N, C-alpha and C positions, 0 to 999 in steps of 0.2 A: 504494500500500500504506500503510495507516494504522499509526501506532505503536500498540503494545499496552501495556496496563497490566501491570506485573510488580513484583516485589520491588524492582527497581532503577530503574524508571521508571514514572511514574504521571501521570495528568491530574487537575488540581485546578481550582478556579474561576479561579485566576490563570495558568493555562496548564500546560504540561508541566513535570515535574520529573524529574531524573535524579541518582541518588546513585552516585558513582564512588569514594567513600572506601574506602580499604583495597586498592584495585587497583594493581598495579604497572604501570609504563609498558610498552607503549603502550596498554594496555587502556582507561584512562579516555578518552583522545582518540578512540580508535576507536569506543567506545560513544556518545560525545557526537556525533561526526560522523554516525554511523549514524542517530541520532535526528533530527538536523537535516535529513537527506535525506527524512524522512517527514513533517516538520512544515513546511508551506508558509508559514503565517502565525502570528502570536501570539508569545508569549514562552515561553522555556525557562529554568528555574532549575536551575543546576548546583550540586550539593552535593559539594565536593571537599575533600581534606585538604591541598592545597598549591596555590599559584598556577600554573595551567597555561600558562606563557609560550610554549610551543611550539604551543599551540592557537590563539593570537591571529592569526598569519598565515593559518592555515587558515580561520578565521572570516571574515577580510577577503576572502579569495578566493571564499568562498561567498556573500558579501553579508550577513553578520551582524555586528551591533555587540555590544559587551559592556561591562559595568561590574561592579565588585565591590560587593556590597551586604552589609549586616549579616547575620551568621549566628551559629550556635552557637559556643561556645568551641572552638577547635581546628579550625574549619571555615572554608574559603574558599568563599563563596557568590557565584556569578556570575549575573547576569541577562543573557540573550541575546535579541536581537530582530532581525528582518530589516530592512534599510534599503533 
């Protein structure tokens, strides 16, 4: 099943993007993990309003690496990629 473009997730030239800003826990993590299950390769950019520290062990378990990259003011932006 392929991920679908929506208001909260979309595909761009640099890969998939997902915007989970404004969502209360655990919805950001659940949406990110659901997207990763549909994206086998490539990069995913997460637009978040806080650092998702509880997401990192889940990413490692699924075989995804992460790094914080520059984003807009008040945004924590992560780049995810499979290893």
